[in-house]
N, C-alpha and C positions, 0 to 999 in steps of 0.2 A: 579571217571571215569564214563562216560556215561554208562547207563545200556545196556546190551546186549538184543536183542529181535529177535524173530522169524521173518523171512522175509515174509511178507505178500504180497499177490498178488494184482493186480490191482482190481479184483473183491471183493476180501476181504475188501480192503480199501474203495471201493465204498459203501459196506454194513454197515460200521461202523455208529452208532448212539450214540447220547449223552445219557449216563445212567440215567439222570434225577438230578434235584438239580439246584442251582444257579451258581455254579463255572464252570470255563472251565474244560475240561478233556483231558488229553493227551493220545494218544496211539502210542507207539513206533512202527514203521513200519519194522524195520530192513534194511539190505542192506547196511546201512551207520550207524554207531555208532552215537547215540544221535538224529537221525532223527525221528520226530513225527509229527502226524496229531493232531492238536488242534481242539477239537469239542466245539462249543460254544453253550450255552443253547438255543439261538434263532435259531439254525440250521446251522449257518455258520461254515466253516471249513478253516483252514489255516495251512500252514507248518512251523514248528519250528525246528531249528538245535540247540540241547544243546551241547556245548563244552566248552573247556577251552582255553582262549587266554592269553598267558603269565601265570600269576598266578590267573587270574580272570574267573570265570564262565560266560558265555555269553548264552544268547537266541537270536538266530538270525532268523528274519523272511524271509521265502523264497517265500511268495505269496499265494495266496487263492487256494483252491481246489474247482472245478475241472479245473480252468483256468490253474493252474500248475499241470500237471499230475504227478503220482507217479514216473514215469520213469525221469521226468524232475526235479522233487525235489531231487531225488538221484544224479543226474548229478550236480545240483547246489551244494549240500552239499559236494560232493567230491571235487569239484573245490575250494570251500571255505576252506575246510580243508587243501588242498594242499597249499594255499595262507597262511593259519595260520601257517603252518610248516615252511614257509619261513621267518616268523616273522612279517607278516601283521596283522592288527586289522581291519576286515571288519566293525565292528560296529563304530568305530572312523572315518574310511574312508566315510562311509555313512553319518555320521553327518556332516563332513567336505564338502561333495559334496552337502548336502542339504543346508547348510548354504551359501555356494558359489551360489547356484541357487537363493536362497531367496535374496541375496545381488544384483545379477545381475538383478533380476526382479525389486528389489526396486530402482535400479539405471536406470531402463528403463523408468522413467518418462519423458513425453515429456515436452518441454519447454512451450507450450501453457497450458498444465495442472498445470504446476508449477505456471504459472501466476495465474490461478483460485485459487489454494491453498494458494498462498502468499497473494493475495488481500482478500481472506476470513478471514485470520488471521489478516490482517492489517486495515480491514474496521473501526474498532472502533477508530483507531488513526487518521483518516482523519478527517479534520475540517468541511468539507461540501460536498454536492453531487457533487459540480462542480470539486472538487479536485479528488474525486474517478473517476469521468468520464475522466478526463485528463489523469489519470494514465492508465486507460484501454484503452483509444483510442490511445495514442501513441504506446503503446505496440502492440495492435492489428493491427494498421495500418502500422507501420514500421518494427517491429521485427517479428510479425506472419507470414507474407509471406515468410520470409527468413529462420527463425530458429524455427518457431513454431512446426514443426513436427520432430525436431531434439530431441534426448534424452539429458537431461541437462548435462549428464556425457561426451557426445561427443562433445559439444560445446567449440570450442577454440578460440583463438585470431582472426584468420582469419575469422571465421564465424561472430564474433561481428563487424569486419571491414565491412563485405559484408553488414551489416545492416546500419552501421553509414556513411561510405564514401560517399554514394550518396546524403546525405543531410548535410554534415558536414560544407560545405562552403555556402550553400544556404539557410539552415534553422538551423543556428549554435545553437541558444538558444534551439529549439526544440531537436536537436540532443544532446546536452549536457545533457539535461534532461533525455532523452531517455537512454543514456549511463548509468546514475545513477540508473535508474530504472532497466535496465537489470542487473547491478551489484547487486542490491538489491535482484532481484528474485534468481539469482544464489547463492548469499549468503545464502539465506534462504534454498535452495536446498541443499548446502554443509552441514549446521548444521543439516538438517533433514535427512541426510544420503543417499541422491540420487546421490551425486557426490563427487570426491575427487580432491584434488589439488588446484592450485592458481585460482583465480577468473580472468577469460579472459576479463572481462569488467572493471577491475580496472584501474584507470587512472594513478596514481604515479607509476614510474618505469616500465610501462606497455604500455598502450594506449599512454601516453604522449610522448613515444619514436616514435610513428608512425603517430600520428595526430597533426596538428598545435594547439596551444593553442586557445580555444574559443575566448579569447579577442584579439587575432591576426588576426582572420579571420572575425569577425563580430564586429562592435561597437554597444553597447547596446543603443537602442533607447528607450528613456524614453516616457512616455505618454504625448501627447500634453496638454500644460497647457495655462491658460489665462495670458497674459503678465501682469506684476505686475502693470504697469501705466494704463492698461485697466480695472483692477479688479473692482474699484468703479462704472464705468459706466456699466460694465457686471452685477454687482449685482443690480444696479438700474432697469436694463432692466428685470432681473430675478423676482424681487419683483413685477412687474406689471403682471406677469402670474399667472393665477389661477390653482387650481388642487392640489391634494395630491402629485403627482410627483413633481412639482415645489416647494412646501413646503419642501419636503424631500431633494431636492437638495440645497435649501437655508439653511436648518438645517445642511446639510453635510459640506458645505463651512464654516459656522459659527463655527463648532466644529472640522474642519480639520479631520473628520473621513472618513473611507472607505465608499463607497456607499452600500456595502453589510451589514455593521455594522448598517447603517441608515435604510436600507430598512426592517430589521429585529428587529428593535428596538421595545421593548413592553413597554406598560405603567407601568409594574412592575419593569422596570430597572430604573425608573426616580423618583427622589425626588424633586418635584417642590419646597418644602419648603426650602430645602438646596441648590436649583439650582444645581443638581447633577445628572449626568447620569453615571451609573455603567454598562459596558458592561461585561457580564460573559466571563470568559476565554475560554468557549466551542465555543464562535463565534469570538475569537481573533486569529490573525495570530501567536502571540508569545505564546498563550495558557495560559495566565494569565489575571485575571480580570483587567480592564482598566477604571479608574475613569476620567470622563470628566467634568470639571468645565464648567457650561453654563452661557453665558453672558445674559445680559437683553434681547436683540433681540432673542436670541435662546429660552429663557424661554417663550417669548411672542409667538413664533411659536407654541411651545407646548400648551399653554393655548387656542390658536386659533383653535387647531385641534379638530375636532368632534371625540367623542368615538364611534365607530361602535359596536353595540351589537353583541355579540357572537365572536369578533374579539380581539386578544390580541395586535395587531400592531398599532403603532402610526400613520403611514403613510399607512394606509389600501388600498388595491385595491378595486375597486367598489363591488366586491363580498365578501369582508372580508379578503381575503388572502393577503399575503405579495406581494408588488410590484414586478414586474419582474426585471430581471437583466438589461433590456433594457429601463425601464421606465425613468430612469434619464438621460441616454444618449439621449433619443429621445427629452427631454426638451432642451438639449444643441444643438441638430442638428437643431431643430426649431428656436432656438435664433440666431444661426449662419445663418441660411437661411433667417431670417427676416432681418438681417443687409445686406446681399447680395441683397435681393430685394429692399432695401432703397438705394442701390447704394454705400454702405460702404464695407470695406474690410472683415468684419466679425470678429469673435473671433479667432485669430490664435495664435498658439504658436510663439514667436518671434525668436526661433532658427531654427524650422523646417518649419515654414509656414503651418503646418497642422492644422486643426480645432481642438480646444480644447475639451477635453473630461472630464467626472466627476473625474476621478482619477488624472488627471493632476492639479485639484485644490489644491491638497495637496502640489504640487510643488510650486504652487503660494504662498500658506502660508509659506513655508519654504524659499522662496525667500524673503518675507516680513520679516520674523524673522531675516534673516541674515542682511538685510538693516537696521533694526531698532535696532540691537545689543542685540536681545534675546540670551541668553546663549545657546550654542549648545546643551548641555545635556538637557535643558528645552525644546527646540524645538523638539528634537528627542523623549522625553517622551510625548510631546503632540500629536506627530504622532504615538505613539505607537511602535516606533522602539527600537531595543535593543541599549543601549547606553553604551560605556565604555567596558572595558574587562570583562570576567567572574567573576574575582575577585572583581572588582569595583561594579559590579551588585550585587554580593553576600553580599557585606557590605553596600550597599545603603539601608537605612531604611525608606526612604520617596520618595514620587512620586511628591514632590513639588506642591501639590495641590493648595494651596492658592496663590502661586507666579504665577502658570499658569492661575490662574482665572484672575489675572491682565493682563496677556498676551492676553488671549482670549477676554477680554473687549476691549483692544486696538485694536485687529485685527477687531472686530466688528466695532469699531469706524471708522477705515480706510476703511471698505468696504462701510459703510453708509455715507460717507462724501459728 
């Protein structure tokens, strides 16, 4: 049972001091059984109620002195003991309330802050700076103004629709990617404990019932390519142009590589003796190393490239850095304009009539491969595309390097005819 104590006055409580030593010291003040003032070595004072709840001895804090006066402490103690007599457990109730408050505060994360946290965790998984920028830009541009200041736990399907509907039919590809990015951020927020329930940005069985399929509202527009029949003439025109950008473009078309893979190519990736270029997985869209067999003309380009001191890049910019993303595009624009200035139609995509761009050259290669009977899997591997099912790729033990070497030699022969 709690000890009985003489009932101290407010003045007597005020005069209480710690007797010395390192431990806390309890002085029972009377008036309510078990009520004590806890004196701390550092001079602090707090109210404690010692009592039994059920079969367990409890020490319940009632606040600090003098913020909580003697009279207030006795009133709190009487109220708590009355609740205990009814079967309540104030300690457990406080724990539950504190947990609910912490959970509520945890779930109070704003969507814009969730984007920051999500991207901070995902940065290492992005292949390049452009990809990081695109993620941030789409979320900031379209989602931020609508749901950026909403807590992630409050975002529902209607809110996601407010973001997507204005651009779903006019910028369908962007909207589709944006939906996936919102879904990813909210999925992270759920796993991190900031929200509960279904993901309102999920497509299947959710937004799919409210929005038209992306493929139904917008046709995918491929990058404009040089017509296959025009490719040899285009290539001859390219070879007449000087400069590192022109040589990078020539190398790109000979290897059917992406412009970014060529622009960032380093001398350490090339084995001229074996006529082999190995692009590390860190720079590949598929995330795996990609071996490119080099035709004679491709090797000749590399042998003719000057090695810039202090720069690792094969096709270095004038100051030694990598060529910009626009360098190869600029060469193609100038080639097209030269054709127009000469009174010719220029280098146009045969389907869309738009001027060809560097990435479209990969489509030109794919058309050539189809026309000349190159096996589909081999052509897809040459383009570093995923070919076949997951199971087929898991069991494939070769990248057909030597067979692809013959294909790339034939492709170079076609371009140079």
